[in-house]
C-alpha positions as CSV (number, residue, x, y, z in Angstrom):
1,M,43.9,-81.3,38.7
2,I,44.2,-77.5,39.0
3,G,40.8,-77.0,37.5
4,A,39.3,-79.4,40.1
5,A,41.0,-77.4,42.9
6,F,39.6,-74.1,41.5
7,D,36.1,-75.6,41.5
8,V,36.5,-76.8,45.1
9,H,37.8,-73.4,46.2
10,N,35.1,-71.5,44.3
11,E,32.5,-73.7,46.0
12,L,33.9,-73.8,49.6
13,G,36.0,-70.6,49.8
14,P,38.7,-70.3,52.4
15,G,38.3,-71.0,56.1
16,F,37.9,-74.8,56.3
17,L,40.6,-77.2,57.6
18,E,42.6,-79.4,55.2
19,P,40.5,-82.6,55.6
20,V,37.4,-80.7,54.3
21,Y,39.3,-79.6,51.2
22,A,40.8,-83.1,50.7
23,A,37.4,-84.7,50.9
24,A,36.0,-82.2,48.4
25,C,39.0,-82.7,46.1
26,A,38.4,-86.5,46.1
27,I,34.8,-85.9,44.9
28,E,35.9,-83.4,42.2
29,L,38.7,-85.7,41.0
30,R,36.3,-88.6,40.8
31,R,33.7,-86.6,38.9
32,R,36.3,-85.5,36.4
33,G,37.5,-89.1,35.9
34,I,41.0,-88.3,37.3
35,A,42.6,-91.5,38.6
36,Y,44.0,-91.1,42.1
37,R,45.0,-92.8,45.3
38,R,44.3,-91.0,48.5
39,E,46.3,-91.0,51.8
40,V,49.1,-93.0,50.3
41,P,51.8,-94.1,52.7
42,L,55.4,-93.6,51.6
43,P,58.0,-95.8,53.3
44,I,61.3,-94.2,54.4
45,S,64.6,-96.0,54.6
46,Y,67.8,-95.2,56.4
47,K,71.0,-97.0,55.2
48,S,68.8,-99.6,53.4
49,E,66.7,-100.2,56.6
50,L,63.0,-99.4,56.5
51,L,62.1,-97.0,59.3
52,P,59.1,-97.6,61.5
53,T,57.5,-94.4,60.3
54,N,56.5,-93.1,56.9
55,Y,55.1,-90.1,55.1
56,R,51.5,-90.0,54.0
57,V,50.6,-87.9,50.9
58,D,47.1,-86.6,50.3
59,F,46.8,-87.8,46.7
60,I,48.8,-89.4,44.0
61,C,47.1,-88.7,40.6
62,F,47.7,-90.7,37.5
63,D,50.3,-92.7,39.5
64,E,52.7,-89.8,38.6
65,V,51.8,-86.6,40.4
66,I,51.7,-86.0,44.2
67,A,49.0,-83.5,45.2
68,E,49.3,-82.1,48.7
69,I,46.4,-80.1,50.1
70,K,47.0,-77.1,52.4
71,A,44.8,-74.6,54.2
72,L,47.3,-71.9,55.1
73,K,47.5,-68.1,54.8
74,A,50.3,-68.7,52.1
75,L,52.5,-71.4,50.8
76,G,56.2,-71.1,51.8
77,G,59.5,-72.8,51.8
78,V,58.5,-75.4,54.4
79,E,55.7,-76.7,52.2
80,E,57.9,-76.8,49.2
81,A,60.6,-78.8,51.2
82,Q,57.8,-81.2,52.3
83,A,56.9,-81.8,48.7
84,I,60.5,-82.4,47.7
85,N,60.8,-84.9,50.5
86,Y,57.6,-86.6,49.4
87,L,59.1,-86.8,45.9
88,R,62.4,-88.3,47.2
89,A,60.5,-90.9,49.2
90,S,58.2,-91.8,46.4
91,G,60.6,-91.7,43.5
92,L,58.2,-89.5,41.6
93,Q,59.3,-86.3,39.9
94,R,56.2,-84.0,40.1
95,A,54.2,-82.6,42.9
96,L,51.4,-80.0,43.1
97,L,51.0,-78.0,46.3
98,I,47.4,-76.6,46.5
99,N,46.5,-74.0,49.2
100,F,42.9,-73.4,49.9
101,G,43.5,-71.1,52.9
102,A,44.0,-67.9,51.0
103,C,41.3,-65.7,49.5
104,S,42.4,-66.9,46.1
105,L,43.5,-70.5,45.4
106,Q,47.2,-70.8,45.4
107,Y,49.2,-73.6,43.8
108,R,52.8,-74.4,43.2
109,R,54.3,-77.0,40.9
110,V,57.3,-78.8,42.3
111,V,59.5,-80.7,39.8
112,V,62.7,-82.5,40.6
113,D,65.0,-84.7,38.6
114,L,65.9,-87.7,40.8
115,P,68.2,-89.9,38.8
116,G,68.8,-93.3,40.4
117,F,65.5,-93.3,42.4
118,V,63.3,-96.3,41.9
119,D,59.5,-95.9,42.6
120,P,58.8,-98.0,45.6
121,L,55.1,-97.7,45.3
122,P,53.1,-100.4,43.5
123,K,51.3,-99.1,40.5
124,K,47.6,-99.1,40.8
125,S,45.0,-97.5,38.6
126,G,41.5,-96.3,39.3
127,T,39.8,-94.0,41.7
128,R,40.2,-94.7,45.4
129,D,38.8,-92.7,48.3
130,E,39.6,-94.9,51.3
131,P,42.7,-94.2,53.4
132,G,45.7,-96.2,52.3
133,G,44.0,-97.2,49.1
C-alpha cells in the first residue's frame, strides 16, 4: 500500500486535491492486485441507536486496513484523531494516513487495540472503485 502511494506521489507530485490522489491510488491498488473498497460508509451509534450520519473512509484494503488520503502541508494530531475515530467506528485496528500534499510523501501508521469492538462492516473481497462499493 505504501509502495502504491509512493508511485502515485512520484507520478503526480504535490499540489492536487485529495480526490485526484484517491482516484490515482485506486488505479495503482488495482494494478498491484490489492483488494480494496472505496468510499466505505461507517455507521455511528449513540447509546445503541444508529445516528443519521456516518463517516466515510477513503479505502479499506484487504478488509483490514483503513487508508485515508490527505493533501495537506503536513499530517498532524487532527488527522491522527480522525483515523482513530474511523478505527473505533469500523472495529478495525489498523489505519494508514497518507499525505500527498508535502514535497515528499508522508505516511503515518495508526494502530489501536480495541477490545470488545465488533466489526460492523460486512466482509467483501475484490477490487471496487465505485462509491460505497
